N, C-alpha and C positions, 0 to 999 in steps of 0.2 A: 763206270764215270758221269757223274749227275753235277752240272753244275746251278748253282742257288744263291738267293738272297734270303738271308736269316735276319733272326734276333736272337742275339745271346748276351745273357749279363748286361741287359740296358742299350747295349749297342748294336747298331746295324751292319752288317758285312756281307761280302758277297762269294763268294769259294765254293769248293768240290766236294762231292759226296764220294766216298770209297765205300763199297758194304752199307755199314751204321755208324762212321764216322766224319765228321763236317771238319774239313780243313781251309781256315783263311786265305784267299787269294789277297795279294799286297796291290788292290786294283780301289778306286773310291766306288767303284759300282762295275757290274756285271758290263754294260752298255760299255764303257768305256773300256773294258779288256776285253771287249768285240774290235773296238777299234785300233788295238795293236796288232803287230803284225806276226804273222802263225809263230814265228821262231820267237817271240816275245813271250808270245800265252803260253809257249811249252814252258820257257823258262820259270814261268810264275809257277804254274804249277806245280813242276818239279820243285822249286823253294816251300812251298806250299805246303807237298808232302812231305815235307822232312819237320815238318813244325808239330805244334803240339797240336793234337785233333780233340773234337767234343762229338759226344755221342747224339748221333740224328736226334732221338728222341726227347733230347734237353733242350733244343733250339723251337722257337716258332717259325715255320717259314711264311715268306713274301710273296707274292707275284714275282719270278727270277729275275727280272728284268724292268725296265721303264722305258719301254719301247718309243721311236720318233714317230712312228704310224705303225696302225694294223690295218691290214687289208682282210677284208673276211668274203671269201668266194662263196660259190654253190655248185660245189664240184660232183655232189653224188644225185642222178637221176630219179630214183626212190623216193628221196627225200622231196623234189621239185614236184612232182606226182602228187605226194601226200598234204603237202602246206600248200600249194596254187587251191588244190579245193575246199581245204579249210578254212583259210581267206579268203581267199576271191572267188571261190563257188564256181568256180572253172577246172571242167576236167583235160586231165594231158599233158603235155608240158609241151612249151614253145620252143619254136622251131627254131628259133631266134638263138635257145641256151644254147644248142650241138653247136653252133659256129664260134665258138668262145667261151672261156671260163671268165663269166660274168664276177667283180666283186664290188663289194663298197669300203665304204673308210667308217671304222666305227672308231668309239673315243678312247683314246689313249690312256688318259684320264682317269677312268671309271673300275680301274682293274680292282678286283678282289683277288685274295691268298685262300685254298684251300684251309678251311677249319675257319673260315669266316664267315658272317651273319651276311646274308642278302637282304635289305629290304624292299618287301613288293614297290612297282615302279608308280609315282604319285598320281594316283587316277584312273588308275588299272585294278580289277581283278581278275586279269587272265594271263598268268606270269606261267613262263614255259621253261624250260632250258634245253640246252641244243650240245651234242655231244660232238666234237670236232677235233680233230689234231690240227697242230699250226710247225709251221716250218720258221726258223730264225735266221735272218740275213746274217752271215761273219765276213761279207766284202762284197765291198760297192760295188755297182756296175748299172750299166745301162746298154738297153737296146740287145740281150743278151740275146742266145740262141740255147733252147732249152740243154743242150751237151756243155754248153759253157756254164749255166744256171748251176747246174750239179757241184761246182768247186766254190760256189759261192754261199751252199747249205752251212750252216755252223751246226744245228741240231735239230732236233723236234721238241712239242713239246705238248701238252691237252689246254684243250680251248672251249668256254664254253659262254657263247655271246646268250646270256638268260633275254628272253622277247617276253613284251608287254602285248600279248597277241591282239587284245583288243583295240588297244592308241595304236596299234602297225598295220590294222586293216582299214582304219580309218582313216591315217595319214599317207595311206600311200595311194589312196582316191585321188592326190594331189598328182602322181606320178613324179615324184621323185625318189623312192623308195625310204626305207626306215628313218625315222629320225629318232622321237622321244619313248618310239616303242625298243628300242634297242640300246640307248646311249647310256642309263643308268646304271649299268652294271655288267663286267663280264670276269669270267675266272681264269686265269694262265696259271700254269704250276704242273705239277707241285716243283720240277723243276727243268732241266734242259738236258735232253741227253741227247749226245755229240752224235752227227751223221754217221760215223766210221759204226760206231756199236749195233747200230741196224741193217748194216749190211747184209747181214745173215738172212734179216725177215724177206727181202728181195726176190718178186716172182723173177719168171724168165720174162717179161714184159717192162720189169724193171719197177712196179710196185711191190709197196709194202705190206704185206699181208700179216699184220696187226688184228688182234681179236678186239673188238670194243664193247663195250656194255652197260648199260645205265639202266641204274636204280631207284626206285623212289620210296622211300621207309620201308629197304630193304628187301623187295618185289622187283625183280628184274622186269623191265619194261622195253628193253630193245637191246638187238645184238645182231652184227653186224663184223664187216670185215675192211680196213680200211682199202686194200687193194680193187673195193669197187667206187671206187673215183672214177667218174670219167678220162680224165686229166692227171697224169702224175704230178709232184709237183714242180719239177723241172719244168711244165708245161707254163703251172699259172705262174713262175716267178718268171720267166720269157714276157708272158704275154704283160705282167706288171711292170715289167721294165721297157716297154716300146715308148719312148720318146721320154722317159722319167729315169731317175738316178736312184737306185735302192742302195739303201746305207746299210751300215752293222747294225743290230738291234731292231731292226724293222720288220713285221710280225705277219707272217701271210698264212691267212688260216683255207683248212680244206671246204668247210661249209659244214652243215650236219651231214651226218651218213645215215644209213638209210634203217628203214625195218624197225621203228621206234628209237631213230636218236634224238627226236622230241614228241612232245605229246601232240603235236596242232597234227604231224604225218600221219597218226592212228585216226585222230578227231577227223581228218578227209577219207579219212578210206573205212572208216565205219558209218562216217554221217552222224555221230554220236559222240560227245565229251566225256568219254570214257577212254582210258580213268581223265579223270576231272581234274581243271587246272590246280596250278601249285599253290597252297595257303599257306600263313603261318604257321608253324610249328614241322613242319614239311622238313625231311631230308632227302639229298640230292646225290647219289654216290655212281659218278663216271670215272672208269676204269679202262685205259688201254693197255694191252701186252706190251712190257719191254718201257713203256712210259711213265707209268703209278696211278695215281687215284686223286679223283678230287673230289671232297666232299661238303657239303654249305646248307645251312638249315636257312630255311625263308622265315623272317621276321617280319612285322607292321612295317609300312612307310609311311613317310610324311602325305601329310595331305598338300594336295597341289594347289599352287598359288595362282589365285582366278588370273585371267585370262580376257580381256572383253573380246566379242566377234569383231570383223570386219567393221570400221565404219565405212557407210556408203558417202562416197565421193562424187562431187560437181563434174571433174575433170577439167576444170576451168584451166587454161593455161594465160603465161601473160603474155 
């Protein structure tokens, strides 16, 4: 079973897909559905499956939900090694990375769906993809232990936080982390797979051993296993919930996988921009075993609105 949001006959619905058939849920949106009690959700699914279905190829997929927040972690050591060298010119992994699963907040209003065009970020000429898996929270919680966090997971989905590497490299010199280099687009989807459906993929350490593949214009660029994460998702959730409430619909992404999960990692390892940055016309296909595939085409973006440099000030005081 997969949970999704879709357009059919001019209307937008949330629903469940079984095999190649989509059934509409009687919920305003999937985010509302996640806020219901588990028994209410189960009853809604039962009602949906008794109703008429629509062939999956006849619907247009949207991002599966509108999350209230998106936290994006950096949980793959191999990715940190390569991208740090590419973006900052520094080798190795910072000691601090090993101490806690660091994350940043990204823009929940810039989501695009699989099949959508992705415009170049204004002012950028160095576009990159990032292959990630994300967890969707299904129950509110605060100050959770990793053991408790497991019961707060509703399901899993694919995530691609597109990166304008030239903008990112410049703005991170200020020391606040990425902003416009990440702000313009993220792909989420194509649907959410319930957590229980992935239990057969767990290894003896509790990690999900899903195969991950990244392709550009039909050529495989990267392959990895989700189980190469340094922390399982339960640890990420527990850390995010320290002193902060997680709510149904919140999305927590793994961070980019290694071994070619993005172009910048490869650039850092080889010292050359090969494969080259993405440009209009490129097609990017990201796949995770048991979760599905995201495909997007790159198109030209808008010209940046000019912003003046900072004004020199006298710093006079009243």
